[in-house]
C-alpha angles and dihedrals in degrees: 000000000000089000089057092050091048091050092051092048093048102040111025104038113078113235122213123209105242123166119259111263137160145179114321095027120124109226140171117222119200114202137169123247124197117210108180106300096345129082126199137175119244129181134214117200121191149106121300108240098181147347117210140173131029136252116349094356097055116130137176131204124219126194126198135169116242103190105309094333123091115225123196128190130186118214125190111223091227095051106138091215093062109106105174144339123218123195109220099175135004110225129208111224131152099221135062092222116039102192090147086072090076094070096045121099136177119001092349089065092062116113118210118241117249113249115235 
């Protein structure tokens, strides 16, 4: 049974080439929105809080500040509407899921850049 699931995930689901990113990175996600007959491209720029799942069920959560309100959005990796992902900044964090980031404000909410 697991061989069948692996075959379906590997062969039948179309994979897109997105850059490698993780928690703490600042990325911009471009995705397509359909409004009636029209389609347009919208972007969401923020900090990656987590990546979870594997294969076709993998998702990632992005958080941005809109004024004084924090907005989070969860994107599946295999979403057909995803057009591209740009990495703006690589962040250096010690955890894979940075939920503590939600309570931080001001200078404390700054993530250090990863040294190359």
